[in-house]
C-alpha positions, 0 to 999 in steps of 0.5 A: 500500500502506498502512503502519501504525505498530507502535503501531497494529497492536499494539492494533488488529490483527484476524485476517483470514479473508476474503482477496483471492486475486487481489491478489498479495502483494509479492515483498519480503514474503518478505524481511521474514519472513526478516529477522524470523526472522534477528533472532529470539532464542529467549530463553524456550527456547533451542531452534531455531525457524524458518519456511517459506513453503508453497505454497497447494496444499500446505496441507491441513485437519486436518478439513473445515470449511465456512468454511475460510480460503483465503489466497494465502500460508501460512507454517509455523512450526517448532520443535525438540522441546524444553521451552518451544519452543512459547512461542518459536514464538508469539513468532516468529509474533507478531513476523511477524504484527505486521510483516506487519500494519504493511505492510497484510497480514492474518494468521490463525493456523491450527491446523486447516490444515497442510502436506501434508508437513513432512518437508523442513522440518528442524524439527517443524511447530508451526502455520500462519499464513495471510496476504495482503490482505483483500478489504475492506482492513480489517485493523485495528479502527477503535479500540484494544481493540475485540477480544473480550477479557477485561477488564483486571482478569481477566488482570492479576495484582498482589500484594495486589490493587493496582498499586504505583508500579512496576507501572503498566505498563498499556500493556504489559498491554493489549498482551498482553491483545489478542493472538490466541489459539486459540478465543479462550481467552486463557489468559494471566495477566499479572504486571507487576513492577519492570522486567519482565512475566511470563506465566502460563498458566491450566491447561486442563481435564484432558481437553483438555490434549493439544491445548490445551497445544500451542496455548496455549503458542503463545498465550502466546508471542503474548502475549509478542510483543505485550508486546515490541513495545509495550515497544519503542514505549515506548522500552524494550529488552526481552529475553525469558527464562525465570526460574528458580524462586525468582525469578519474583516473583508466583506465580499459582494454578492457572497454569503459568509461561511466560516473562518480558519484561525491559524493560531489561538491568539488570532481572534484577539488580534482580529478584535483589537484590529476591529476596535482600532478601525471600527470599519470593515472593508468591502470587496467585490468578486465577479469571476465566472465558473467553468463548465459544470462537471460532477464533484471534482 
């Protein structure tokens, strides 16, 4: 079994849809998932979130597709019906996916396949992760940043359009930029500031807001998870949170605030002190277009 570093999987992970159904997943994989769930802190919402393994024969498609993903294992992500809980679902799912990728296992987030019955889970169903060994053993891109993603300038938000010395967290922004998202919509806008990185979500079209609001909150959690993982690689001690209004720094036009990664324990104190000195927040517009939609990639 090939083992990868977290640095490798953050920037080179790829969604896997072609699994070797005859290659059994190691028994200890369940322990890795359980450990990830146990140590997870739902800092954005404070809601209960969780995960449950589901048998392959208990997974059904919401609608039939000729290229259905067939995997040896599936994991249901669950969340309490509470504000912003889906962001923490994405964070938990992102953490699990990166952990599995580090063990040589491919993953794919599926919004079109769900358990036939979720009444025994104890928490509402949110989304499914398929996982297992890929047929060609290629679960990572050959080089970093090969994913079909928006350019850095399209997702990066900086006051006055320029990065200051306190905003040169390009590795963190890139980590969030390459996270997977539903239909490759990449709804996040990423605003690094002194000691923290905030995520804002581009509002979907009015007619698509029902389903897309659900999926894109999860997407933003996936983005936060990638930033958290890279922050730890860089030696930070990240914590996810949801800042109160008035302390969110850069405000992003036509976007909804979804959460913040505090890079160090004292980052919140510095933010409050900075806000007290200025008493204002900066407004910044983003208007990049998304590429042609695909599935969760």
